[in-house]
C-alpha positions in Angstrom: -1.3 14.0 -13.0 -3.9 14.6 -15.5 -7.4 15.6 -14.9 -10.1 15.0 -17.5 -13.9 15.0 -17.5 -15.5 11.7 -16.8 -17.2 10.2 -19.9 -19.9 8.9 -17.8 -20.6 11.4 -15.1 -20.5 15.3 -15.9 -19.9 15.8 -12.1 -16.8 13.8 -11.9 -13.2 14.1 -13.1 -10.9 11.2 -14.1 -7.4 11.5 -12.6 -4.6 9.6 -14.3 -0.9 9.6 -13.9 1.2 11.0 -16.7 4.4 9.3 -17.9 6.3 11.6 -15.6 4.0 10.7 -12.7 4.5 7.0 -13.2 8.3 7.5 -13.3 8.0 9.4 -9.9 5.8 6.5 -8.5 8.3 3.9 -9.8 11.3 5.7 -8.2 9.5 6.2 -4.9 8.6 2.4 -4.8 12.0 1.4 -5.5 13.3 3.5 -2.8 10.9 2.2 -0.3 11.8 -1.4 -1.2 15.5 -0.5 -0.7 14.9 1.0 2.6 13.0 -2.1 3.8 15.6 -4.5 2.7 18.3 -2.5 4.4 16.1 -2.3 7.7 15.4 -6.1 7.6 18.9 -7.3 6.6 20.2 -7.8 10.1 17.3 -10.2 11.0 17.9 -13.9 10.4 15.5 -15.4 7.7 13.3 -17.0 10.3 12.7 -13.8 12.1 11.9 -12.0 8.8 9.5 -14.7 7.9 7.9 -14.4 11.4 7.6 -10.7 11.0 6.1 -11.1 7.6 3.5 -13.4 9.0 2.6 -11.0 11.8 2.3 -8.1 9.4 0.0 -10.0 6.9 -2.2 -10.9 10.0 -2.3 -7.3 11.0 -3.1 -6.2 7.5 -5.9 -8.8 7.3 -7.3 -7.7 10.6 -7.5 -4.0 9.7 -8.8 -4.8 6.1 -11.8 -6.6 7.4 -14.5 -4.5 9.1 -16.1 -6.1 12.2 -19.7 -6.6 12.8 -20.2 -2.8 13.5 -18.3 -1.9 10.3 -15.4 -0.6 12.2 -11.8 -1.8 11.2 -10.2 -2.8 14.5 -7.9 -5.4 16.0 -9.5 -7.8 18.3 -7.5 -9.4 21.2 
């Protein structure tokens, strides 16, 4: 990770990944995908698609704030 002064705001720092940091992130993402694939492998394709749909629904619900600004799931 590299920290440098912001060119537009003297109070802020810009944080960027170094090449080494990008390599670490790439390896971590690949490892995470591998674990997910192993966990889901026993499920039939239909069940995997059903789970994917439910997870997308859950993600959409928590990504959208309600009228009070809270991010909650509604029954």
